[in-house]
N, C-alpha and C positions, 0 to 999 in steps of 0.2 A: 734453237735453244743453246747453240754453242757446244762446248765440250765439258760439261760439269763433272763427268765421271772419270776423267783421265783419258789419254789418247791410246787407241789400239793401233799398233803398227801393222797388224794383219789380222785376218779373221781367226778366232780361236780354233785350235786344232782339237781333234777328238781327245787327245791326251790331256788337254786342259780341263776336261770334265771328269778327272779321276774321281771315283766314287768315294774315296777317303778324304779328299781335300777339294770339295766342290767349288769353293770360292777362292782358293789360294792362288791360282795361276794367272789371274787377270789383273793387269795394271789398273783396270777401271774401278777397282775397289780400294785403291790407295786412299787412306784417310787424310782428309785435309787438316793441316795443323792450324792452330790459332793464328800464327803469324802469316801463313799463306792466305787465310780468309781475310785478315785485316788488310794485307797488301792489295788483295783483289778489290776490296771495297774502297780503299784509298785511291787506287787507280781509276776505279769506276766513278768516284766523285769528281776527280780532277778532269776526266775526259768530258764532263758536261760543259766545261768552260772553254773547250777548244773547238774552234770552228772546223767541222768536218762533215762529210757527206754520207758516211756509212755508219754513223752511230745509231744503234738500235738495241733496246733491251726490253725483255718481257719482265715487268715488275708488278708489284702489288701496291696500288694506291690506297693509303690508309685514311688520310684526312688532309684537307686544306684549311689552314687557319689564317686569319688576317690580324696583323699586328695592331694592337689598340692599347687601352689603358693597362689591362692586366697582362697583356702579352706584348712584351717590348723587344723580344729577340727570338731567334730560332731555339735557343735553349729553353726559354719559357714555353714555347710550343711543344717541345719534346717532353717537358714535365707535365703539361696538360694532357698530352697523349697517353703518358703512363697512367695517370689517374683514370682516364676514360677506359683504358684497356683493363685495368683492375676491376672496373665496374661492368665489364663485358659489353661496353657500348661502342666498340669499334668493329666495323664490318668492311673488310678490305675488298677491293675490286681489281682483278687482273687487267692490266692495260699494257700497251706498247708505248714505250718512251723512246722517242727518236729525234734526231736533228734532221730537219728537212727544209730546204729553201731558207736557210739562216733563221729558222725558228725551232724552238723546243716544243715538240708536239706530243700530246697524249691522245692515243687512239684506242678504240674498243678492240679487244683481241679477236672477237669473232666477226663482227660486221665491218671492222676497219674504219668505222665512223670516227671522225675527229671530235674529241671531247673538249680539248683545250689547246691553245697555242700561244706561245710567248716569244717575242723577238729575243734572239740571243743576247742582244745588248741590254735587255731588261733583267737578265739573270745577275743577281748581286752577289751570290755566293752559295757554296755547298758545304755541308758539315754532316757528321755522323754523331749518333748518340744512342743512349740506352744500350751500352756495351757493344757499340758498333753494329747494331742490328737494324737501325733506322737511318735512312738518308733524308736530310732536310735540304730543300732547294728554295732559296729566297728569291722572289721575283718582284719587280716593281710594275704594278699595273697602272694604266692610264685612266681608265674609265670604269669606276671612280678611281681617283688617284689614291693608291694605298700600296703597302707592301704585304704580300702574301707568302706564306711558307707552305710548300707542298711536302708532305711526308710520305715516304715509300718504305716498304719492307725491303731490306737489302738482301737477306739470306734467301736465295731462291730455293724452290722445291728440289732442284737438282742437287744442291749442296746438302740439303737435309737427307735426301735419299742416299747420297754418298756416305753420310755418317751412319745411317741405319744399316747399310750394306756392310760397312766396316765392323759394326757390332756383330752382325751375323757371322762374318768371317772369323772374328776373335773367338766366338763360341765354338764354331766347328773346328777350328785349330786346336782349341783346348780339349775338346772331346776326342779328337783324333789322337792327341798326345797321351791322354788318359788310356785310351784303348791300346795304343802302341806300347805303353809302359806295362800294362797288364799282360800283353802278349809276351814281352821279354821276360817278365817274372815267371810266367808259366813254363818257359823253356828251362829256367834255372832251377825251378822247384817242381817236385812231383805233385804237390798238393795244388788243386785248382781252386782259386778264389775268384769271386766275381769282382770286376774292376769297380773302383770307387767312383761312380758316375757323379756328375754335378747334381745338386739338389733340385727337387721338382720345381721350385719357384724360378730357377734359372732357365729350365726348359720352357716354362710358361712364358717367361720374358722373351725367349727366342721366338716362340710361335706367335706372340703378339706383334713382334717386330717384323716377322714375315708378312703378316696381314697388313701392317702399316706400310711396308715396302710395296706390296701389291697395290694398295690404294694410291701411293705416290706414282707408281708406274702407270696406273690407270689414268691419273690426272695429267701426267706429263708426256705420255707417248706421242700425242699429235705433234709435239714440238721437238721430239728427240730423233736424232739421226745417227749419232755416234756416241755410244754403241747402239746397235740395232735393238729396240726394245724387246723384240722377240728373243734375241740372244740373252738379254738380261733376264727375261722371264725364265729361260731354260736354266740359267745359273742359279736363280733363286730356288727353283724346284729341285735342282740337283742337291743343293744344301738341305732343303726341307726333307727330301727323301732319305738323305744320309742320317739326319738327326732322328727322324721317325723310326728308322731301323734300329736305333740304339736308345730309344726312349724307355724310361723305367716302367711306364704304364701305357698300354695301348689306348686308354681312354683320356690321356692327358691332353693331347692336341685337339681332339674333337670337342673337348669341354671348354676350349678357349673361345669365348663368344665375342669379347670386346678386344679390338674395335670391329664393328661390322664392316664388311666390304662395301665400298661405294658402288653404285650402279655402273659407273664407267669402268671400274675395275672388274666387276663380274662380266661385263660384256667383252672386255679385252681378253679375259681368260677363256671365255666361250669361243672366241674367234681365233685364238692363237696357240692354245696348248696342244701338244702332240698327244697321241693316244695314251701313252704311259703316264704322263703328267696329269692328263685329264682324269685318269682313273685314281691317281693319288688325291687330287683335289676333291672329287666327288666322294671318295672314301672317308673324308674327314667330316662328313655330315652337314646338317643344316646350318650349324654355326659358321661354316665357311662358305655357304652358298646363298645366304639371305642378306638382304639389305634393309635399310629403314623402311618400314611399311609406308607406302604413299597414301596421301589423302585421295578421296574420289576426285576424278578429273574436274568436276564442277562443284567441289565442296566449298563450304563457307568457313572462313576463319576470322579470327580477331587479332588485331595488332596488339602486341604486349608492350611496345614502346613506340615513341615517336621516331620517325625516320625522315631525314631531309634528302630529297633527290639531288644528285650532283650532275646529272646530265639528262638528255631527253629520253634515254632508255629506262630510267628509274622513275618510281612513283613516290611522291611524298605522302606519308600517312601519319596519322596521329594515334596515340594510344587509345584503344577501344574501338577504332574504326572496324566496321564489318566489310570484309573483302571476299570476292569470289575468286577461287583458284582456277586459273586457266592452264597452267603448266608448272610442274614442280619437279622436273627431272634433274635439276642442278641445285646448288646451294642458293642461287638467286631465283626466286619464284615469280612467275608472271601472274599478276593479279589484276582485278578490275574493281574499282571502288563504286560506291552508290551513285556517283555522278556519271559513271560510264567511262571514266579515264582509266587507261591501262598503263602498266609499267612493271618493272622488276623491283622487288624488295628482298632483303635477306630472309631466307626461310626460317632461321632460328628465332625470329621475333614474332612468329605467328603461332596461334593455337587454334584447334578446331572449336567451333561454336558448341555450347553445351547441348546435350541431347534433350528432346522434348520432355517436359516435366521438371526441368531444372530452371532456376531463376537466373536469367542472363545478367540482370543488373546486380544481383547478389554476388555472382562469380566475378563480375568485372570490378566491383568496388572492394572486394576482399583480396588479401594477398594470396598468391598461389599456394596450394597445399600439396603435400605428397602423401600418397596412400598406395596400397598394393595394386589397385586398379588404374593408377595413373598411366596415361598414354605417354609415349616418348615426348610429344610436344608439351605435355603438362610437366614432365620431369625437367625438360629444358627451361620452362618458365620458372619452376621452383629453384633451379640452380642459379638462374640469372637474378632472381629476386634476392637470393642469399649473397650475391656479389662475388661469385666464383669467377675465376679467369676464363677467357674465351676457350683456352685449350681444354680446361676441365669441363666446361659446358659442352663442347663438341664431343669429348670422349664419353662422358656419362649420359649426355642427352639423347643418345640413340637407344637407351634402355627403357623398358617399361618399369613401372614403379616396383613391382614385386622382385624384379631382378636386382635393381639397385639396393633395395632394402635387405636382400639376402647376401650381398657381397661381404666377404670377410675383410679384416684389416689388411691382410697380405695382398688380397686382390686389389683393394683400393690403392695400396702403396705401389703396386706394379703399374697400374694404368694412369694414376695421377700422383707421381711422387712428390710434387711440390705442395699439394694441398690435401693429401689424403687424411691427415689428422683433423683438419677442419671439417672435411666432408663427414668423417666418422662422428665428430662432435655434433654436427647438425642432425645426423641420422639417429643418434642414440635416444633422444626423447620420443621420437616417432616409433622406434622399435619397442621401447618400453611400454608405450600406450597400446601397442598391438600384442603385448605379451611375449615379445621376442627378446632374446638375449641382446642387450644394448651393444655389446662388443662382438656379437656374433662369434 
């Protein structure tokens, strides 16, 4: 995965785990500046055009578009991508992008199966767009003769994790400064006053980011070598323990349910936490130990949207298709259609079939609805139907209906700051019909 967190000159000493400044001592938490990220992406794009034998990157393939009447340039493709993203219709796939034998090759991360290959001479150009977050590679295909634009997510999970860890460090530094200032004042004055701690919503934001960081470590640790992910985990829990010790309410952290931890994050914690950190984790209760409830191994689901397979490992499905779930341990679920064909599809476009006694045709033809008994899959369908962004769907789609309907404006703002007003607006008439306070 390279070195996305900064370089450690040596292993951290015990002194670097000072209980008052748990994240302060490590260069691995240096926040990336906008200029450094831009230069990194610029260099990344330029290297694609240089013949070399060691080029290899773990990227997320978003979409491949072919230039035609309505799409005449890479910029047009980036605009179309933005529209599709706003509709929640983009499902990325992690791939390895490398130069091998004078070809630009896309390979599956797990199986290493080659998904696509283009001669380096066919690469016409590279550009970035959407605030330098997406890389567009234009290639000339021979059969059929056409120009295709491959779109990749530029900002890797390691960079995102670095930003999240930087935010955790800022909060712990500020909390430490508050406590140190209060201690100094106590020495000067005989009267003892409680220090003015940060407001509760900032503590909640910190705990949510800790869970988000744990999810990112859970997803990236197989590709991480420097720093050691177990050392990174130790630092995160050192910061978490420090903040818990100075939390204004013992029930604040256990009450932070969203985001739920991913199965891979839970497994990584089970396998790598030391005894003390394991006790801290389990002491936070079920909100920190449960993941999205899985469907039965052989459950039946329905496709909420069309999906076009892009390689031999994926399965093309149409909206309304009935599918049998064979494996749903990751965000790409292995399913089998009615013809017996098998392949992977995005798990967030699937919903369980209705229980006996409900009209399947009626549910299929009517738009998704939200009610207190809605399952997370039904909540996801409702959010996608309302046109929320992918990040909002992913964040709120893990909740059952009653939990989403009970969220306060402050809670919505914390977990989806870009769209919380629109979510609240869509929830208000449903709350009103249920006799709840529309503004909670």
